[in-house]
N, CA, C and O atoms as CSV, one atom per row, in Angstrom:
chain,resi,resn,atom,element,x,y,z
A,1,MET,N,N,139.732,108.757,98.829
A,1,MET,CA,C,139.256,109.722,98.192
A,1,MET,C,C,138.178,108.926,97.202
A,1,MET,O,O,136.962,109.091,97.295
A,2,SER,N,N,138.858,107.977,96.174
A,2,SER,CA,C,137.957,107.344,95.394
A,2,SER,C,C,136.927,106.661,95.994
A,2,SER,O,O,135.964,106.410,95.270
A,3,GLY,N,N,136.888,106.244,97.314
A,3,GLY,CA,C,135.694,105.584,97.784
A,3,GLY,C,C,134.723,106.566,98.011
A,3,GLY,O,O,133.549,106.199,98.045
A,4,ASN,N,N,135.015,107.813,98.181
A,4,ASN,CA,C,134.088,108.858,98.452
A,4,ASN,C,C,133.382,109.049,97.270
A,4,ASN,O,O,132.155,109.147,97.301
A,5,VAL,N,N,134.059,109.119,96.151
A,5,VAL,CA,C,133.574,109.526,94.896
A,5,VAL,C,C,132.522,108.255,94.486
A,5,VAL,O,O,131.411,108.478,94.003
A,6,ALA,N,N,132.978,107.054,94.720
A,6,ALA,CA,C,132.049,105.718,94.415
A,6,ALA,C,C,130.476,105.861,95.204
A,6,ALA,O,O,129.385,105.741,94.645
A,7,VAL,N,N,130.716,106.136,96.583
A,7,VAL,CA,C,129.699,106.400,97.634
A,7,VAL,C,C,128.624,107.502,96.950
A,7,VAL,O,O,127.393,107.483,96.960
A,8,GLN,N,N,129.396,108.301,96.457
A,8,GLN,CA,C,128.636,109.801,96.133
A,8,GLN,C,C,127.838,109.521,94.698
A,8,GLN,O,O,126.835,110.191,94.452
A,9,ALA,N,N,128.309,108.514,93.756
A,9,ALA,CA,C,127.974,108.268,92.520
A,9,ALA,C,C,126.935,107.192,92.664
A,9,ALA,O,O,125.991,107.228,91.874
A,10,ILE,N,N,126.982,106.224,93.584
A,10,ILE,CA,C,125.923,105.391,94.013
A,10,ILE,C,C,124.763,105.978,94.779
A,10,ILE,O,O,123.672,105.425,94.637
A,11,ALA,N,N,124.846,106.903,95.480
A,11,ALA,CA,C,123.871,107.736,96.136
A,11,ALA,C,C,123.286,108.458,95.155
A,11,ALA,O,O,122.062,108.488,95.284
A,12,ALA,N,N,123.778,109.159,94.054
A,12,ALA,CA,C,123.258,109.875,93.060
A,12,ALA,C,C,122.264,109.187,92.222
A,12,ALA,O,O,121.194,109.721,91.933
A,13,VAL,N,N,122.637,107.882,91.784
A,13,VAL,CA,C,121.845,106.727,90.988
A,13,VAL,C,C,120.960,106.466,91.770
A,13,VAL,O,O,119.851,106.314,91.259
A,14,ALA,N,N,121.057,106.326,93.110
A,14,ALA,CA,C,119.969,105.922,93.967
A,14,ALA,C,C,118.622,106.950,94.328
A,14,ALA,O,O,117.476,106.613,94.626
A,15,ALA,N,N,119.172,108.241,94.192
A,15,ALA,CA,C,118.286,109.331,94.252
A,15,ALA,C,C,117.427,109.564,92.948
A,15,ALA,O,O,116.231,109.855,92.939
A,16,LEU,N,N,118.221,109.390,91.874
A,16,LEU,CA,C,117.652,109.384,90.586
A,16,LEU,C,C,116.468,108.430,90.311
A,16,LEU,O,O,115.399,108.675,89.751
A,17,ALA,N,N,116.962,107.200,90.884
A,17,ALA,CA,C,115.788,105.976,90.630
A,17,ALA,C,C,114.622,106.361,91.673
A,17,ALA,O,O,113.456,106.171,91.329
A,18,LEU,N,N,114.877,106.829,92.778
A,18,LEU,CA,C,113.705,107.233,93.623
A,18,LEU,C,C,112.932,108.101,93.209
A,18,LEU,O,O,111.709,108.073,93.349
A,19,TYR,N,N,113.695,109.122,92.553
A,19,TYR,CA,C,112.807,110.359,92.036
A,19,TYR,C,C,112.104,109.815,90.718
A,19,TYR,O,O,111.031,110.342,90.424
A,20,PHE,N,N,112.508,109.002,90.052
A,20,PHE,CA,C,111.572,108.594,88.857
A,20,PHE,C,C,111.066,107.148,88.935
A,20,PHE,O,O,110.853,106.387,87.991
A,21,LEU,N,N,110.880,106.865,90.565
A,21,LEU,CA,C,110.192,105.539,90.794
A,21,LEU,C,C,108.832,105.494,90.179
A,21,LEU,O,O,108.474,104.410,89.719
A,22,PRO,N,N,108.002,106.542,90.102
A,22,PRO,CA,C,106.720,106.485,89.347
A,22,PRO,C,C,106.558,106.094,87.995
A,22,PRO,O,O,105.710,105.330,87.534
A,23,ALA,N,N,107.644,106.821,87.293
A,23,ALA,CA,C,107.798,106.369,85.729
A,23,ALA,C,C,108.335,104.988,85.449
A,23,ALA,O,O,108.054,104.249,84.505
A,24,ILE,N,N,109.134,104.791,86.418
A,24,ILE,CA,C,109.702,103.131,86.377
A,24,ILE,C,C,108.556,102.248,86.408
A,24,ILE,O,O,108.178,101.466,85.536
A,25,LEU,N,N,108.090,102.477,87.477
A,25,LEU,CA,C,106.732,101.553,87.931
A,25,LEU,C,C,105.654,101.473,86.590
A,25,LEU,O,O,105.275,100.393,86.138
A,26,ALA,N,N,105.287,102.615,86.112
A,26,ALA,CA,C,104.523,102.766,85.040
A,26,ALA,C,C,105.114,101.792,83.841
A,26,ALA,O,O,104.463,100.967,83.201
A,27,ASP,N,N,106.261,102.048,83.731
A,27,ASP,CA,C,107.145,101.261,82.420
A,27,ASP,C,C,107.032,99.732,82.709
A,27,ASP,O,O,106.703,98.985,81.787
A,28,ARG,N,N,107.264,99.292,83.812
A,28,ARG,CA,C,107.208,97.983,84.312
A,28,ARG,C,C,105.648,97.444,84.015
A,28,ARG,O,O,105.305,96.332,83.615
A,29,ARG,N,N,104.858,98.554,84.330
A,29,ARG,CA,C,103.254,97.928,84.346
A,29,ARG,C,C,102.856,98.040,82.815
A,29,ARG,O,O,101.759,97.632,82.435
A,30,LYS,N,N,103.617,98.506,82.099
A,30,LYS,CA,C,102.957,98.482,80.628
A,30,LYS,C,C,102.056,99.571,80.537
A,30,LYS,O,O,101.187,99.419,79.678
A,31,ARG,N,N,102.022,100.539,81.128
A,31,ARG,CA,C,100.848,101.670,80.866
A,31,ARG,C,C,101.113,102.204,79.513
A,31,ARG,O,O,102.263,102.416,79.128
A,32,ARG,N,N,100.053,102.427,78.775
A,32,ARG,CA,C,100.336,103.219,77.500
A,32,ARG,C,C,100.553,104.733,77.693
A,32,ARG,O,O,100.941,105.302,76.673
A,33,ASP,N,N,100.405,105.421,78.662
A,33,ASP,CA,C,100.754,106.555,78.910
A,33,ASP,C,C,101.824,106.985,79.608
A,33,ASP,O,O,101.808,108.056,80.215
A,34,VAL,N,N,102.937,106.113,79.577
A,34,VAL,CA,C,104.141,106.496,80.074
A,34,VAL,C,C,104.886,107.369,79.908
A,34,VAL,O,O,105.532,107.906,80.808
A,35,LEU,N,N,104.922,107.653,78.754
A,35,LEU,CA,C,105.726,109.130,78.407
A,35,LEU,C,C,105.029,110.262,78.971
A,35,LEU,O,O,105.730,111.120,79.507
A,36,THR,N,N,103.837,110.414,78.950
A,36,THR,CA,C,102.998,111.433,79.677
A,36,THR,C,C,103.357,111.622,80.990
A,36,THR,O,O,103.747,112.655,81.535
A,37,LEU,N,N,103.157,110.337,81.520
A,37,LEU,CA,C,103.488,110.361,83.274
A,37,LEU,C,C,104.950,110.599,83.512
A,37,LEU,O,O,105.303,111.238,84.503
A,38,ALA,N,N,105.792,110.134,82.681
A,38,ALA,CA,C,107.269,110.276,82.997
A,38,ALA,C,C,107.589,111.837,82.887
A,38,ALA,O,O,108.486,112.301,83.591
A,39,LEU,N,N,106.894,112.623,82.044
A,39,LEU,CA,C,107.092,113.920,81.579
A,39,LEU,C,C,106.462,114.669,82.831
A,39,LEU,O,O,106.987,115.723,83.192
A,40,PHE,N,N,105.503,114.233,83.419
A,40,PHE,CA,C,104.733,114.614,84.595
A,40,PHE,C,C,105.592,114.664,85.949
A,40,PHE,O,O,105.681,115.502,86.847
A,41,ASN,N,N,106.197,113.399,85.719
A,41,ASN,CA,C,107.047,113.077,86.715
A,41,ASN,C,C,108.560,114.032,87.001
A,41,ASN,O,O,109.070,114.559,87.990
A,42,ALA,N,N,108.859,113.925,85.775
A,42,ALA,CA,C,110.039,114.839,85.761
A,42,ALA,C,C,109.862,116.435,85.737
A,42,ALA,O,O,110.821,117.195,85.869
A,43,CYS,N,N,108.569,116.856,85.559
A,43,CYS,CA,C,108.553,118.403,85.733
A,43,CYS,C,C,108.103,118.673,87.026
A,43,CYS,O,O,108.591,119.593,87.682
A,44,LEU,N,N,107.019,117.793,87.545
A,44,LEU,CA,C,106.521,118.048,88.964
A,44,LEU,C,C,106.869,117.205,90.237
A,44,LEU,O,O,106.422,117.431,91.362
A,45,GLY,N,N,107.802,116.121,89.868
A,45,GLY,CA,C,108.169,115.345,90.618
A,45,GLY,C,C,109.117,115.993,91.932
A,45,GLY,O,O,109.344,115.379,92.975
A,46,TRP,N,N,109.562,117.260,91.636
A,46,TRP,CA,C,110.488,117.852,92.718
A,46,TRP,C,C,109.451,118.404,94.026
A,46,TRP,O,O,109.860,118.739,95.137
A,47,THR,N,N,108.257,118.398,93.646
A,47,THR,CA,C,107.235,118.740,94.935
A,47,THR,C,C,106.724,117.365,95.364
A,47,THR,O,O,106.395,116.455,94.603
A,48,VAL,N,N,106.712,117.356,96.472
A,48,VAL,CA,C,106.154,116.144,97.120
A,48,VAL,C,C,104.813,115.876,96.667
A,48,VAL,O,O,104.572,114.684,96.477
A,49,LEU,N,N,103.801,116.769,96.429
A,49,LEU,CA,C,102.491,116.409,95.887
A,49,LEU,C,C,102.401,115.900,94.342
A,49,LEU,O,O,101.601,115.093,93.866
A,50,GLY,N,N,103.492,116.632,93.677
A,50,GLY,CA,C,103.697,115.969,92.237
A,50,GLY,C,C,104.383,114.390,92.164
A,50,GLY,O,O,104.266,113.598,91.229
A,51,TRP,N,N,105.009,114.221,93.233
A,51,TRP,CA,C,105.731,112.819,93.064
A,51,TRP,C,C,104.745,111.821,93.416
A,51,TRP,O,O,104.576,110.756,92.823
A,52,LEU,N,N,103.984,112.319,94.615
A,52,LEU,CA,C,102.738,111.308,95.035
A,52,LEU,C,C,101.738,111.201,94.042
A,52,LEU,O,O,101.236,110.100,93.816
A,53,LEU,N,N,101.374,112.251,93.394
A,53,LEU,CA,C,100.215,112.190,92.112
A,53,LEU,C,C,100.746,111.246,91.237
A,53,LEU,O,O,100.117,110.253,90.871
A,54,ALA,N,N,102.208,111.598,90.785
A,54,ALA,CA,C,102.749,110.226,89.651
A,54,ALA,C,C,102.769,109.027,90.012
A,54,ALA,O,O,102.430,108.076,89.308
A,55,LEU,N,N,103.262,108.965,91.403
A,55,LEU,CA,C,103.073,107.464,92.031
A,55,LEU,C,C,101.753,106.885,91.686
A,55,LEU,O,O,101.584,105.846,91.049
A,56,TYR,N,N,100.743,107.739,92.218
A,56,TYR,CA,C,99.041,107.146,92.235
A,56,TYR,C,C,98.913,106.767,91.013
A,56,TYR,O,O,98.554,105.620,90.748
A,57,TRP,N,N,99.216,107.774,89.973
A,57,TRP,CA,C,98.861,107.460,88.480
A,57,TRP,C,C,99.364,106.387,87.995
A,57,TRP,O,O,98.732,105.618,87.271
A,58,ALA,N,N,100.851,106.189,88.435
A,58,ALA,CA,C,101.488,104.924,87.774
A,58,ALA,C,C,100.608,103.590,88.452
A,58,ALA,O,O,100.628,102.570,87.763
A,59,LEU,N,N,100.001,103.543,89.477
A,59,LEU,CA,C,99.611,102.287,90.185
A,59,LEU,C,C,98.165,102.492,89.753
A,59,LEU,O,O,97.407,101.891,90.514
A,60,GLN,N,N,97.667,103.008,88.985
A,60,GLN,CA,C,96.146,103.062,88.111
A,60,GLN,C,C,96.148,101.963,87.264
A,60,GLN,O,O,97.243,101.718,86.758
A,61,PRO,N,N,95.199,101.212,86.961
A,61,PRO,CA,C,94.872,100.408,85.872
A,61,PRO,C,C,94.964,101.040,84.591
A,61,PRO,O,O,94.523,102.183,84.470
A,62,ASN,N,N,95.480,100.444,83.619
A,62,ASN,CA,C,95.890,101.144,82.324
A,62,ASN,C,C,94.537,101.425,81.850
A,62,ASN,O,O,93.533,100.747,82.067
A,63,PRO,N,N,94.652,102.756,81.021
A,63,PRO,CA,C,93.372,103.413,80.427
A,63,PRO,C,C,92.994,102.650,79.185
A,63,PRO,O,O,93.845,102.125,78.467
A,64,PRO,N,N,91.445,102.590,78.898
A,64,PRO,CA,C,91.305,101.918,77.569
A,64,PRO,C,C,91.935,102.366,76.373
A,64,PRO,O,O,91.957,103.594,76.284
A,65,GLU,N,N,92.342,101.882,75.634
A,65,GLU,CA,C,92.944,101.902,74.381
A,65,GLU,C,C,92.146,103.142,73.467
A,65,GLU,O,O,92.664,104.213,73.150
A,66,THR,N,N,90.877,102.736,73.166
A,66,THR,CA,C,89.960,103.767,72.675
A,66,THR,C,C,88.743,103.915,73.467
A,66,THR,O,O,87.848,103.070,73.413
A,67,LEU,N,N,88.685,104.799,74.089
A,67,LEU,CA,C,87.336,105.140,74.819
A,67,LEU,C,C,86.042,105.239,74.090
A,67,LEU,O,O,84.960,104.868,74.543
A,68,ALA,N,N,86.270,105.830,72.795
A,68,ALA,CA,C,85.169,105.757,71.858
A,68,ALA,C,C,84.772,104.663,71.356
A,68,ALA,O,O,83.558,104.485,71.249
A,69,GLY,N,N,85.664,103.691,70.938
A,69,GLY,CA,C,85.327,102.554,70.686
A,69,GLY,C,C,84.670,101.557,71.835
A,69,GLY,O,O,83.970,100.588,71.540
A,70,ASP,N,N,84.946,101.875,72.952
A,70,ASP,CA,C,84.468,101.342,74.263
A,70,ASP,C,C,82.965,101.490,74.294
A,70,ASP,O,O,82.151,100.576,74.431
A,71,VAL,N,N,82.685,102.960,74.125
A,71,VAL,CA,C,81.505,103.488,74.328
A,71,VAL,C,C,80.585,102.827,72.918
A,71,VAL,O,O,79.433,102.446,73.126
A,72,VAL,N,N,81.039,102.752,71.841
A,72,VAL,CA,C,80.244,102.115,70.775
A,72,VAL,C,C,80.031,100.998,70.993
A,72,VAL,O,O,78.881,100.686,70.682
A,73,LYS,N,N,80.892,99.835,71.590
A,73,LYS,CA,C,80.595,98.790,71.786
A,73,LYS,C,C,79.476,98.409,72.998
A,73,LYS,O,O,78.730,97.432,72.948
A,74,THR,N,N,79.515,99.187,73.865
A,74,THR,CA,C,78.450,99.526,74.788
A,74,THR,C,C,77.168,99.777,74.387
A,74,THR,O,O,76.285,99.032,74.811
A,75,ARG,N,N,76.883,100.698,73.638
A,75,ARG,CA,C,75.816,100.985,73.027
A,75,ARG,C,C,75.100,100.096,72.235
A,75,ARG,O,O,73.873,100.110,72.137
A,76,LYS,N,N,76.051,99.109,71.512
A,76,LYS,CA,C,75.640,98.290,70.525
A,76,LYS,C,C,74.988,97.033,71.350
A,76,LYS,O,O,73.868,96.566,71.147
A,77,LEU,N,N,75.916,96.600,72.302
A,77,LEU,CA,C,75.489,95.630,73.413
A,77,LEU,C,C,73.892,96.157,74.164
A,77,LEU,O,O,72.894,95.440,74.105
A,78,LEU,N,N,73.905,97.137,74.654
A,78,LEU,CA,C,72.872,97.818,75.266
A,78,LEU,C,C,71.625,97.354,74.397
A,78,LEU,O,O,70.682,96.667,74.788
A,79,SER,N,N,71.886,98.025,72.792
A,79,SER,CA,C,70.553,98.210,72.180
A,79,SER,C,C,70.046,96.767,71.684
A,79,SER,O,O,68.853,96.569,71.451
A,80,MET,N,N,71.178,95.620,71.517
A,80,MET,CA,C,70.876,94.337,71.243
A,80,MET,C,C,70.186,93.803,72.271
A,80,MET,O,O,69.170,93.146,72.045
A,81,ARG,N,N,70.663,94.020,73.586
A,81,ARG,CA,C,69.870,93.466,74.691
A,81,ARG,C,C,68.492,94.087,74.454
A,81,ARG,O,O,67.632,93.259,74.152
A,82,ALA,N,N,68.137,95.212,74.517
A,82,ALA,CA,C,66.897,95.874,74.356
A,82,ALA,C,C,66.194,95.144,73.253
A,82,ALA,O,O,65.098,94.668,73.547
A,83,PHE,N,N,66.616,94.982,72.094
A,83,PHE,CA,C,65.963,94.441,71.123
A,83,PHE,C,C,65.586,92.817,71.441
A,83,PHE,O,O,64.530,92.294,71.086
A,84,SER,N,N,66.447,92.270,72.031
A,84,SER,CA,C,66.229,91.039,72.573
A,84,SER,C,C,64.971,90.893,73.317
A,84,SER,O,O,63.976,90.278,72.933
A,85,SER,N,N,65.107,91.464,74.316
A,85,SER,CA,C,63.999,91.591,75.224
A,85,SER,C,C,62.638,91.794,74.689
A,85,SER,O,O,61.659,91.124,75.018
A,86,ALA,N,N,62.647,93.000,73.639
A,86,ALA,CA,C,61.455,93.170,73.320
A,86,ALA,C,C,61.002,92.206,72.218
A,86,ALA,O,O,59.811,92.169,71.910
A,87,LEU,N,N,61.942,91.393,71.588
A,87,LEU,CA,C,61.574,90.481,70.644
A,87,LEU,C,C,61.080,89.236,71.371
A,87,LEU,O,O,60.220,88.521,70.855
A,88,MET,N,N,61.673,88.937,72.696
A,88,MET,CA,C,61.039,87.914,73.461
A,88,MET,C,C,59.570,88.245,74.306
A,88,MET,O,O,58.726,87.376,74.524
A,89,ALA,N,N,59.467,89.419,74.657
A,89,ALA,CA,C,58.022,89.827,74.964
A,89,ALA,C,C,57.044,89.599,73.951
A,89,ALA,O,O,55.925,89.182,74.253
A,90,ARG,N,N,57.420,89.871,72.620
A,90,ARG,CA,C,56.384,89.864,71.521
A,90,ARG,C,C,56.457,88.527,71.438
A,90,ARG,O,O,55.293,88.151,71.301
A,91,VAL,N,N,57.189,87.579,71.444
A,91,VAL,CA,C,57.047,86.044,71.147
A,91,VAL,C,C,55.854,85.522,72.176
A,91,VAL,O,O,54.789,84.948,71.949
A,92,GLN,N,N,56.417,85.919,73.273
A,92,GLN,CA,C,55.458,85.232,74.836
A,92,GLN,C,C,54.078,85.817,74.875
A,92,GLN,O,O,53.153,85.235,75.441
A,93,ARG,N,N,53.902,87.352,74.070
A,93,ARG,CA,C,52.360,87.602,73.973
A,93,ARG,C,C,51.725,86.885,72.741
A,93,ARG,O,O,50.502,86.758,72.805
A,94,ARG,N,N,52.325,86.411,71.670
A,94,ARG,CA,C,51.842,85.758,70.644
A,94,ARG,C,C,51.317,84.549,71.262
A,94,ARG,O,O,50.128,84.230,71.291
A,95,THR,N,N,52.509,83.760,71.860
A,95,THR,CA,C,52.201,82.569,72.328
A,95,THR,C,C,50.984,82.438,73.350
A,95,THR,O,O,50.152,81.532,73.404
A,96,ALA,N,N,51.078,83.399,74.022
A,96,ALA,CA,C,49.862,83.583,75.103
A,96,ALA,C,C,48.509,83.728,74.112
A,96,ALA,O,O,47.491,83.092,74.384
A,97,ALA,N,N,48.571,84.510,73.078
A,97,ALA,CA,C,47.334,84.945,72.341
A,97,ALA,C,C,46.857,83.557,71.725
A,97,ALA,O,O,45.651,83.314,71.733
A,98,ARG,N,N,47.717,82.674,71.212
A,98,ARG,CA,C,47.430,81.477,70.529
A,98,ARG,C,C,46.996,80.429,71.380
A,98,ARG,O,O,46.305,79.527,70.907
A,99,ASN,N,N,47.365,80.438,72.761
A,99,ASN,CA,C,47.077,79.314,73.752
A,99,ASN,C,C,45.741,79.820,74.412
A,99,ASN,O,O,45.232,79.013,75.190
A,100,ARG,N,N,45.235,80.744,74.278
A,100,ARG,CA,C,43.840,81.372,75.035
A,100,ARG,C,C,42.772,80.450,74.202
A,100,ARG,O,O,42.777,80.396,72.973
A,101,PRO,N,N,41.895,79.762,75.001
A,101,PRO,CA,C,40.803,79.142,74.471
A,101,PRO,C,C,39.686,80.434,73.394
A,101,PRO,O,O,39.547,81.632,73.641
A,102,GLU,N,N,39.264,79.903,72.612
A,102,GLU,CA,C,38.585,80.717,71.880
A,102,GLU,C,C,37.183,80.681,72.451
A,102,GLU,O,O,36.821,79.603,72.921
A,103,ARG,N,N,36.269,81.790,72.482
A,103,ARG,CA,C,34.916,81.898,73.044
A,103,ARG,C,C,33.915,81.586,72.142
A,103,ARG,O,O,32.735,81.637,72.488
């Protein structure tokens, strides 16, 4: 009888581990949104689709820390590139104008 209880306890722990596998994977992968994912897994994991979505979500790369910060950095980079290109074009035009023979 005690062996049966041990087998049932092991089976229950294994079932819980399988149920929360997406949350466990997200925690192991150091996702920033692990709590949200774990809550989603706990609430909708009983449906096959919810569990599969949670697993897919857990295997995705980490979201950026601050999306707004990334957008600002990208805009600055693009504006600096545009400025550099315009400056280089102006320097080349001036150099070409200086090197033209006078008539």
